[in-house]
Biopython code that builds the backbone (N, CA, C, O; Angstrom):
import numpy as np
from Bio.PDB.StructureBuilder import StructureBuilder

atoms = [
    (1, "MET", "N", (48.700, 140.286, 129.020)),
    (1, "MET", "CA", (48.857, 138.938, 128.517)),
    (1, "MET", "C", (49.935, 138.909, 127.444)),
    (1, "MET", "O", (50.021, 139.802, 126.601)),
    (2, "SER", "N", (50.737, 137.886, 127.493)),
    (2, "SER", "CA", (51.806, 137.774, 126.512)),
    (2, "SER", "C", (51.345, 136.923, 125.328)),
    (2, "SER", "O", (50.279, 136.310, 125.356)),
    (3, "ILE", "N", (52.157, 136.906, 124.319)),
    (3, "ILE", "CA", (51.845, 136.117, 123.119)),
    (3, "ILE", "C", (51.862, 134.627, 123.465)),
    (3, "ILE", "O", (51.076, 133.846, 122.929)),
    (4, "MET", "N", (52.771, 134.244, 124.371)),
    (4, "MET", "CA", (52.876, 132.842, 124.757)),
    (4, "MET", "C", (51.588, 132.365, 125.415)),
    (4, "MET", "O", (51.146, 131.246, 125.154)),
    (5, "ASP", "N", (50.983, 133.179, 126.253)),
    (5, "ASP", "CA", (49.734, 132.799, 126.909)),
    (5, "ASP", "C", (48.628, 132.591, 125.881)),
    (5, "ASP", "O", (47.865, 131.630, 125.980)),
    (6, "ASP", "N", (48.532, 133.489, 124.887)),
    (6, "ASP", "CA", (47.523, 133.354, 123.839)),
    (6, "ASP", "C", (47.747, 132.092, 123.021)),
    (6, "ASP", "O", (46.795, 131.387, 122.687)),
    (7, "THR", "N", (49.002, 131.807, 122.699)),
    (7, "THR", "CA", (49.329, 130.615, 121.917)),
    (7, "THR", "C", (48.980, 129.359, 122.703)),
    (7, "THR", "O", (48.421, 128.410, 122.154)),
    (8, "THR", "N", (49.308, 129.357, 123.974)),
    (8, "THR", "CA", (49.003, 128.200, 124.811)),
    (8, "THR", "C", (47.500, 127.986, 124.884)),
    (8, "THR", "O", (47.028, 126.855, 124.773)),
    (9, "LYS", "N", (46.751, 129.054, 125.068)),
    (9, "LYS", "CA", (45.293, 128.935, 125.126)),
    (9, "LYS", "C", (44.738, 128.399, 123.816)),
    (9, "LYS", "O", (43.833, 127.564, 123.818)),
    (10, "ASP", "N", (45.277, 128.877, 122.693)),
    (10, "ASP", "CA", (44.818, 128.396, 121.390)),
    (10, "ASP", "C", (45.103, 126.902, 121.214)),
    (10, "ASP", "O", (44.260, 126.160, 120.709)),
    (11, "VAL", "N", (46.281, 126.473, 121.627)),
    (11, "VAL", "CA", (46.641, 125.059, 121.497)),
    (11, "VAL", "C", (45.729, 124.201, 122.370)),
    (11, "VAL", "O", (45.247, 123.157, 121.931)),
    (12, "VAL", "N", (45.495, 124.641, 123.601)),
    (12, "VAL", "CA", (44.626, 123.885, 124.504)),
    (12, "VAL", "C", (43.204, 123.830, 123.957)),
    (12, "VAL", "O", (42.569, 122.776, 123.992)),
    (13, "ALA", "N", (42.706, 124.942, 123.459)),
    (13, "ALA", "CA", (41.352, 124.977, 122.897)),
    (13, "ALA", "C", (41.244, 124.041, 121.693)),
    (13, "ALA", "O", (40.251, 123.328, 121.547)),
    (14, "SER", "N", (42.245, 124.042, 120.846)),
    (14, "SER", "CA", (42.242, 123.157, 119.673)),
    (14, "SER", "C", (42.287, 121.686, 120.097)),
    (14, "SER", "O", (41.614, 120.841, 119.507)),
    (15, "ALA", "N", (43.080, 121.394, 121.115)),
    (15, "ALA", "CA", (43.184, 120.011, 121.589)),
    (15, "ALA", "C", (41.853, 119.548, 122.164)),
    (15, "ALA", "O", (41.443, 118.409, 121.942)),
    (16, "ILE", "N", (41.183, 120.415, 122.897)),
    (16, "ILE", "CA", (39.886, 120.056, 123.469)),
    (16, "ILE", "C", (38.851, 119.817, 122.372)),
    (16, "ILE", "O", (38.050, 118.886, 122.456)),
    (17, "LYS", "N", (38.876, 120.658, 121.349)),
    (17, "LYS", "CA", (37.929, 120.484, 120.245)),
    (17, "LYS", "C", (38.197, 119.210, 119.463)),
    (17, "LYS", "O", (37.271, 118.594, 118.936)),
    (18, "ALA", "N", (39.477, 118.807, 119.383)),
    (18, "ALA", "CA", (39.834, 117.623, 118.599)),
    (18, "ALA", "C", (39.695, 116.334, 119.408)),
    (18, "ALA", "O", (39.727, 115.250, 118.825)),
    (19, "ALA", "N", (39.545, 116.414, 120.706)),
    (19, "ALA", "CA", (39.541, 115.223, 121.558)),
    (19, "ALA", "C", (38.453, 114.208, 121.198)),
    (19, "ALA", "O", (38.771, 113.027, 121.061)),
    (20, "PRO", "N", (37.190, 114.605, 121.038)),
    (20, "PRO", "CA", (36.173, 113.585, 120.727)),
    (20, "PRO", "C", (36.435, 112.809, 119.433)),
    (20, "PRO", "O", (36.364, 111.580, 119.449)),
    (21, "PRO", "N", (36.735, 113.479, 118.308)),
    (21, "PRO", "CA", (36.994, 112.682, 117.101)),
    (21, "PRO", "C", (38.249, 111.822, 117.216)),
    (21, "PRO", "O", (38.287, 110.693, 116.728)),
    (22, "VAL", "N", (39.263, 112.364, 117.860)),
    (22, "VAL", "CA", (40.502, 111.592, 118.009)),
    (22, "VAL", "C", (40.256, 110.365, 118.875)),
    (22, "VAL", "O", (40.775, 109.287, 118.587)),
    (23, "SER", "N", (39.469, 110.524, 119.931)),
    (23, "SER", "CA", (39.198, 109.379, 120.798)),
    (23, "SER", "C", (38.374, 108.323, 120.067)),
    (23, "SER", "O", (38.589, 107.128, 120.270)),
    (24, "MET", "N", (37.447, 108.737, 119.233)),
    (24, "MET", "CA", (36.649, 107.764, 118.483)),
    (24, "MET", "C", (37.505, 107.013, 117.471)),
    (24, "MET", "O", (37.343, 105.807, 117.286)),
    (25, "VAL", "N", (38.412, 107.723, 116.823)),
    (25, "VAL", "CA", (39.319, 107.050, 115.891)),
    (25, "VAL", "C", (40.218, 106.096, 116.666)),
    (25, "VAL", "O", (40.482, 104.978, 116.223)),
    (26, "GLY", "N", (40.683, 106.548, 117.825)),
    (26, "GLY", "CA", (41.517, 105.691, 118.658)),
    (26, "GLY", "C", (40.780, 104.471, 119.161)),
    (26, "GLY", "O", (41.370, 103.402, 119.313)),
    (27, "MET", "N", (39.500, 104.623, 119.421)),
    (27, "MET", "CA", (38.718, 103.498, 119.905)),
    (27, "MET", "C", (38.470, 102.461, 118.813)),
    (27, "MET", "O", (38.154, 101.312, 119.120)),
    (28, "HIS", "N", (38.604, 102.836, 117.580)),
    (28, "HIS", "CA", (38.460, 101.866, 116.497)),
    (28, "HIS", "C", (39.791, 101.208, 116.186)),
    (28, "HIS", "O", (39.975, 100.630, 115.114)),
    (29, "PHE", "N", (40.704, 101.298, 117.117)),
    (29, "PHE", "CA", (42.023, 100.702, 116.986)),
    (29, "PHE", "C", (41.883, 99.186, 116.876)),
    (29, "PHE", "O", (41.153, 98.574, 117.655)),
    (30, "LEU", "N", (42.561, 98.593, 115.938)),
    (30, "LEU", "CA", (42.546, 97.147, 115.683)),
    (30, "LEU", "C", (41.167, 96.613, 115.303)),
    (30, "LEU", "O", (40.901, 95.418, 115.434)),
    (31, "GLY", "N", (40.301, 97.493, 114.836)),
    (31, "GLY", "CA", (39.003, 97.044, 114.359)),
    (31, "GLY", "C", (37.949, 96.827, 115.422)),
    (31, "GLY", "O", (36.863, 96.335, 115.117)),
    (32, "TYR", "N", (38.235, 97.176, 116.647)),
    (32, "TYR", "CA", (37.255, 97.029, 117.726)),
    (32, "TYR", "C", (36.565, 98.351, 117.975)),
    (32, "TYR", "O", (37.201, 99.405, 117.963)),
    (33, "GLY", "N", (35.270, 98.296, 118.200)),
    (33, "GLY", "CA", (34.496, 99.498, 118.460)),
    (33, "GLY", "C", (34.554, 99.904, 119.925)),
    (33, "GLY", "O", (35.217, 99.272, 120.747)),
    (34, "LEU", "N", (33.839, 100.972, 120.217)),
    (34, "LEU", "CA", (33.821, 101.528, 121.565)),
    (34, "LEU", "C", (33.295, 100.529, 122.587)),
    (34, "LEU", "O", (33.851, 100.417, 123.679)),
    (35, "ALA", "N", (32.248, 99.812, 122.255)),
    (35, "ALA", "CA", (31.654, 98.855, 123.198)),
    (35, "ALA", "C", (32.643, 97.749, 123.571)),
    (35, "ALA", "O", (32.751, 97.375, 124.739)),
    (36, "GLU", "N", (33.353, 97.235, 122.587)),
    (36, "GLU", "CA", (34.323, 96.168, 122.858)),
    (36, "GLU", "C", (35.462, 96.667, 123.730)),
    (36, "GLU", "O", (35.913, 95.960, 124.631)),
    (37, "TRP", "N", (35.939, 97.913, 123.461)),
    (37, "TRP", "CA", (37.019, 98.472, 124.280)),
    (37, "TRP", "C", (36.544, 98.707, 125.715)),
    (37, "TRP", "O", (37.300, 98.478, 126.659)),
    (38, "LEU", "N", (35.313, 99.155, 125.887)),
    (38, "LEU", "CA", (34.796, 99.364, 127.236)),
    (38, "LEU", "C", (34.687, 98.047, 128.000)),
    (38, "LEU", "O", (34.988, 97.988, 129.192)),
    (39, "VAL", "N", (34.259, 97.005, 127.319)),
    (39, "VAL", "CA", (34.187, 95.693, 127.957)),
    (39, "VAL", "C", (35.588, 95.232, 128.355)),
    (39, "VAL", "O", (35.781, 94.723, 129.459)),
    (40, "ALA", "N", (36.554, 95.403, 127.475)),
    (40, "ALA", "CA", (37.933, 94.979, 127.766)),
    (40, "ALA", "C", (38.514, 95.762, 128.940)),
    (40, "ALA", "O", (39.140, 95.182, 129.827)),
    (41, "VAL", "N", (38.310, 97.072, 128.947)),
    (41, "VAL", "CA", (38.838, 97.902, 130.029)),
    (41, "VAL", "C", (38.153, 97.548, 131.352)),
    (41, "VAL", "O", (38.808, 97.500, 132.393)),
    (42, "THR", "N", (36.855, 97.302, 131.320)),
    (42, "THR", "CA", (36.127, 96.911, 132.525)),
    (42, "THR", "C", (36.630, 95.577, 133.045)),
    (42, "THR", "O", (36.782, 95.401, 134.254)),
    (43, "LEU", "N", (36.887, 94.643, 132.157)),
    (43, "LEU", "CA", (37.409, 93.334, 132.554)),
    (43, "LEU", "C", (38.786, 93.467, 133.204)),
    (43, "LEU", "O", (39.042, 92.865, 134.246)),
    (44, "VAL", "N", (39.661, 94.245, 132.598)),
    (44, "VAL", "CA", (41.002, 94.458, 133.164)),
    (44, "VAL", "C", (40.897, 95.127, 134.530)),
    (44, "VAL", "O", (41.588, 94.731, 135.468)),
    (45, "TYR", "N", (40.040, 96.135, 134.647)),
    (45, "TYR", "CA", (39.855, 96.840, 135.915)),
    (45, "TYR", "C", (39.335, 95.897, 136.995)),
    (45, "TYR", "O", (39.796, 95.945, 138.136)),
    (46, "THR", "N", (38.383, 95.045, 136.645)),
    (46, "THR", "CA", (37.825, 94.091, 137.603)),
    (46, "THR", "C", (38.886, 93.103, 138.062)),
    (46, "THR", "O", (38.971, 92.794, 139.251)),
    (47, "ILE", "N", (39.686, 92.610, 137.146)),
    (47, "ILE", "CA", (40.757, 91.673, 137.498)),
    (47, "ILE", "C", (41.756, 92.347, 138.431)),
    (47, "ILE", "O", (42.196, 91.738, 139.407)),
    (48, "LEU", "N", (42.119, 93.590, 138.147)),
    (48, "LEU", "CA", (43.044, 94.308, 139.019)),
    (48, "LEU", "C", (42.462, 94.497, 140.417)),
    (48, "LEU", "O", (43.181, 94.377, 141.409)),
    (49, "GLN", "N", (41.181, 94.788, 140.502)),
    (49, "GLN", "CA", (40.538, 94.954, 141.801)),
    (49, "GLN", "C", (40.543, 93.648, 142.590)),
    (49, "GLN", "O", (40.754, 93.659, 143.803)),
    (50, "VAL", "N", (40.312, 92.525, 141.913)),
    (50, "VAL", "CA", (40.345, 91.226, 142.577)),
    (50, "VAL", "C", (41.760, 90.932, 143.083)),
    (50, "VAL", "O", (41.929, 90.445, 144.201)),
    (51, "VAL", "N", (42.756, 91.221, 142.282)),
    (51, "VAL", "CA", (44.149, 90.997, 142.684)),
    (51, "VAL", "C", (44.487, 91.831, 143.911)),
    (51, "VAL", "O", (45.096, 91.325, 144.854)),
    (52, "VAL", "N", (44.103, 93.095, 143.911)),
    (52, "VAL", "CA", (44.386, 93.968, 145.052)),
    (52, "VAL", "C", (43.657, 93.472, 146.296)),
    (52, "VAL", "O", (44.228, 93.467, 147.387)),
    (53, "LEU", "N", (42.410, 93.059, 146.144)),
    (53, "LEU", "CA", (41.645, 92.549, 147.276)),
    (53, "LEU", "C", (42.296, 91.300, 147.853)),
    (53, "LEU", "O", (42.449, 91.182, 149.069)),
    (54, "LEU", "N", (42.678, 90.373, 146.989)),
    (54, "LEU", "CA", (43.339, 89.157, 147.460)),
    (54, "LEU", "C", (44.658, 89.473, 148.145)),
    (54, "LEU", "O", (44.974, 88.897, 149.187)),
    (55, "ARG", "N", (45.420, 90.375, 147.572)),
    (55, "ARG", "CA", (46.703, 90.753, 148.165)),
    (55, "ARG", "C", (46.499, 91.342, 149.553)),
    (55, "ARG", "O", (47.225, 91.006, 150.489)),
    (56, "ASP", "N", (45.515, 92.218, 149.683)),
    (56, "ASP", "CA", (45.285, 92.895, 150.957)),
    (56, "ASP", "C", (44.679, 91.979, 152.006)),
    (56, "ASP", "O", (45.066, 92.047, 153.173)),
    (57, "LYS", "N", (43.750, 91.130, 151.626)),
    (57, "LYS", "CA", (43.029, 90.310, 152.601)),
    (57, "LYS", "C", (43.695, 88.967, 152.871)),
    (57, "LYS", "O", (43.805, 88.556, 154.026)),
    (58, "VAL", "N", (44.132, 88.288, 151.843)),
    (58, "VAL", "CA", (44.643, 86.936, 152.007)),
    (58, "VAL", "C", (46.150, 86.921, 152.215)),
    (58, "VAL", "O", (46.642, 86.367, 153.198)),
    (59, "PHE", "N", (46.874, 87.529, 151.295)),
    (59, "PHE", "CA", (48.322, 87.421, 151.321)),
    (59, "PHE", "C", (48.961, 88.299, 152.377)),
    (59, "PHE", "O", (50.065, 88.001, 152.830)),
    (60, "SER", "N", (48.299, 89.377, 152.784)),
    (60, "SER", "CA", (48.892, 90.219, 153.819)),
    (60, "SER", "C", (48.917, 89.473, 155.154)),
    (60, "SER", "O", (49.877, 89.607, 155.912)),
    (61, "SER", "N", (47.881, 88.692, 155.453)),
    (61, "SER", "CA", (47.888, 87.922, 156.700)),
    (61, "SER", "C", (48.950, 86.830, 156.639)),
    (61, "SER", "O", (49.614, 86.556, 157.638)),
    (62, "GLU", "N", (49.115, 86.211, 155.483)),
    (62, "GLU", "CA", (50.157, 85.193, 155.319)),
    (62, "GLU", "C", (51.538, 85.823, 155.466)),
    (62, "GLU", "O", (52.413, 85.251, 156.116)),
    (63, "LEU", "N", (51.736, 86.970, 154.881)),
    (63, "LEU", "CA", (53.016, 87.673, 154.986)),
    (63, "LEU", "C", (53.294, 88.072, 156.428)),
    (63, "LEU", "O", (54.426, 87.964, 156.899)),
    (64, "LYS", "N", (52.271, 88.529, 157.122)),
    (64, "LYS", "CA", (52.422, 88.911, 158.525)),
    (64, "LYS", "C", (52.824, 87.694, 159.367)),
    (64, "LYS", "O", (53.684, 87.801, 160.242)),
    (65, "ARG", "N", (52.203, 86.540, 159.104)),
    (65, "ARG", "CA", (52.570, 85.320, 159.829)),
    (65, "ARG", "C", (54.017, 84.928, 159.573)),
    (65, "ARG", "O", (54.731, 84.542, 160.499)),
    (66, "ARG", "N", (54.455, 85.025, 158.314)),
    (66, "ARG", "CA", (55.845, 84.695, 157.988)),
    (66, "ARG", "C", (56.817, 85.621, 158.702)),
    (66, "ARG", "O", (57.825, 85.174, 159.248)),
    (67, "GLU", "N", (56.505, 86.927, 158.694)),
    (67, "GLU", "CA", (57.381, 87.885, 159.353)),
    (67, "GLU", "C", (57.453, 87.617, 160.846)),
    (67, "GLU", "O", (58.534, 87.708, 161.429)),
    (68, "GLU", "N", (56.331, 87.288, 161.485)),
    (68, "GLU", "CA", (56.331, 86.976, 162.905)),
    (68, "GLU", "C", (57.149, 85.727, 163.191)),
    (68, "GLU", "O", (57.887, 85.679, 164.175)),
    (69, "LYS", "N", (57.021, 84.712, 162.335)),
    (69, "LYS", "CA", (57.794, 83.482, 162.512)),
    (69, "LYS", "C", (59.286, 83.763, 162.354)),
    (69, "LYS", "O", (60.098, 83.270, 163.136)),
    (70, "GLN", "N", (59.649, 84.563, 161.335)),
    (70, "GLN", "CA", (61.056, 84.909, 161.149)),
    (70, "GLN", "C", (61.597, 85.675, 162.344)),
    (70, "GLN", "O", (62.737, 85.459, 162.753)),
    (71, "TYR", "N", (60.798, 86.563, 162.906)),
    (71, "TYR", "CA", (61.223, 87.326, 164.075)),
    (71, "TYR", "C", (61.438, 86.395, 165.266)),
    (71, "TYR", "O", (62.444, 86.505, 165.967)),
    (72, "ARG", "N", (60.496, 85.479, 165.496)),
    (72, "ARG", "CA", (60.646, 84.528, 166.606)),
    (72, "ARG", "C", (61.880, 83.652, 166.420)),
    (72, "ARG", "O", (62.591, 83.361, 167.381)),
    (73, "ASP", "N", (62.133, 83.230, 165.172)),
    (73, "ASP", "CA", (63.312, 82.412, 164.890)),
    (73, "ASP", "C", (64.598, 83.194, 165.159)),
    (73, "ASP", "O", (65.547, 82.646, 165.719)),
    (74, "ARG", "N", (64.638, 84.471, 164.764)),
    (74, "ARG", "CA", (65.818, 85.301, 165.021)),
    (74, "ARG", "C", (66.070, 85.458, 166.515)),
    (74, "ARG", "O", (67.203, 85.345, 166.985)),
    (75, "VAL", "N", (64.990, 85.722, 167.252)),
    (75, "VAL", "CA", (65.127, 85.882, 168.705)),
    (75, "VAL", "C", (65.628, 84.579, 169.316)),
    (75, "VAL", "O", (66.512, 84.598, 170.172)),
    (76, "ARG", "N", (65.076, 83.458, 168.889)),
    (76, "ARG", "CA", (65.482, 82.151, 169.402)),
    (76, "ARG", "C", (66.957, 81.886, 169.101)),
    (76, "ARG", "O", (67.684, 81.387, 169.960)),
    (77, "ARG", "N", (67.408, 82.221, 167.871)),
    (77, "ARG", "CA", (68.811, 82.007, 167.515)),
    (77, "ARG", "C", (69.738, 82.896, 168.340)),
    (77, "ARG", "O", (70.821, 82.467, 168.738)),
    (78, "ARG", "N", (69.314, 84.132, 168.596)),
    (78, "ARG", "CA", (70.130, 85.025, 169.424)),
    (78, "ARG", "C", (70.267, 84.458, 170.836)),
    (78, "ARG", "O", (71.354, 84.460, 171.413)),
    (79, "LYS", "N", (69.157, 83.976, 171.382)),
    (79, "LYS", "CA", (69.218, 83.399, 172.727)),
    (79, "LYS", "C", (70.117, 82.178, 172.738)),
    (79, "LYS", "O", (70.916, 82.007, 173.659)),
    (80, "LEU", "N", (69.999, 81.319, 171.720)),
    (80, "LEU", "CA", (70.848, 80.144, 171.630)),
    (80, "LEU", "C", (72.309, 80.542, 171.498)),
    (80, "LEU", "O", (73.183, 79.941, 172.122)),
    (81, "GLY", "N", (72.570, 81.553, 170.686)),
    (81, "GLY", "CA", (73.936, 82.024, 170.502)),
    (81, "GLY", "C", (74.512, 82.563, 171.790)),
    (81, "GLY", "O", (75.679, 82.310, 172.090)),
    (82, "LYS", "N", (73.734, 83.297, 172.560)),
    (82, "LYS", "CA", (74.204, 83.816, 173.841)),
    (82, "LYS", "C", (74.476, 82.676, 174.816)),
    (82, "LYS", "O", (75.472, 82.691, 175.540)),
    (83, "GLU", "N", (73.586, 81.692, 174.828)),
    (83, "GLU", "CA", (73.774, 80.550, 175.728)),
    (83, "GLU", "C", (75.045, 79.782, 175.364)),
    (83, "GLU", "O", (75.807, 79.383, 176.244)),
    (84, "LEU", "N", (75.266, 79.581, 174.086)),
    (84, "LEU", "CA", (76.480, 78.877, 173.648)),
    (84, "LEU", "C", (77.710, 79.701, 173.978)),
    (84, "LEU", "O", (78.732, 79.155, 174.394)),
    (85, "HIS", "N", (77.622, 81.009, 173.797)),
    (85, "HIS", "CA", (78.747, 81.892, 174.095)),
    (85, "HIS", "C", (79.038, 81.894, 175.596)),
    (85, "HIS", "O", (80.200, 81.898, 176.004)),
    (86, "ASP", "N", (77.995, 81.892, 176.410)),
    (86, "ASP", "CA", (78.163, 81.875, 177.854)),
    (86, "ASP", "C", (78.779, 80.551, 178.311)),
    (86, "ASP", "O", (79.559, 80.535, 179.263)),
    (87, "ASP", "N", (78.441, 79.445, 177.651)),
    (87, "ASP", "CA", (78.981, 78.137, 178.010)),
    (87, "ASP", "C", (80.471, 78.063, 177.678)),
    (87, "ASP", "O", (81.218, 77.375, 178.374)),
    (88, "ASP", "N", (80.920, 78.762, 176.625)),
    (88, "ASP", "CA", (82.321, 78.742, 176.236)),
    (88, "ASP", "C", (83.194, 79.510, 177.238)),
    (88, "ASP", "O", (84.383, 79.222, 177.375)),
    (89, "SER", "N", (82.615, 80.464, 177.921)),
    (89, "SER", "CA", (83.394, 81.306, 178.831)),
    (89, "SER", "C", (83.821, 80.622, 180.072)),
    (89, "SER", "O", (84.482, 81.228, 180.915)),
]
sb = StructureBuilder()
sb.init_structure("model")
sb.init_model(0)
sb.init_chain("A")
sb.init_seg("    ")
for serial, (resi, resn, name, xyz) in enumerate(atoms, 1):
    if name == "N":
        sb.init_residue(resn, " ", resi, " ")
    sb.init_atom(name, np.array(xyz, "f"), 0.0, 1.0, " ", f" {name:<3s}", serial, name[0])
structure = sb.get_structure()
């Protein structure tokens, strides 16, 4: 084992030991306690889940319909363009 490995292990061990107090101090950020932060994080997570669900279920079908319509319109324009080109010949 090298000195670097021992130093790295010491730093990691110290960080792990300091994590609980540091997290508690961090949770008292802006005067809010742990319970308030958990409620806020849960609310944000729930809102994100609703957004993802709506995007996947509602808006994906709408997007698929738009893409199909655009494809049909492109095909129709190509056919019209060919017909007009054939008439010019």
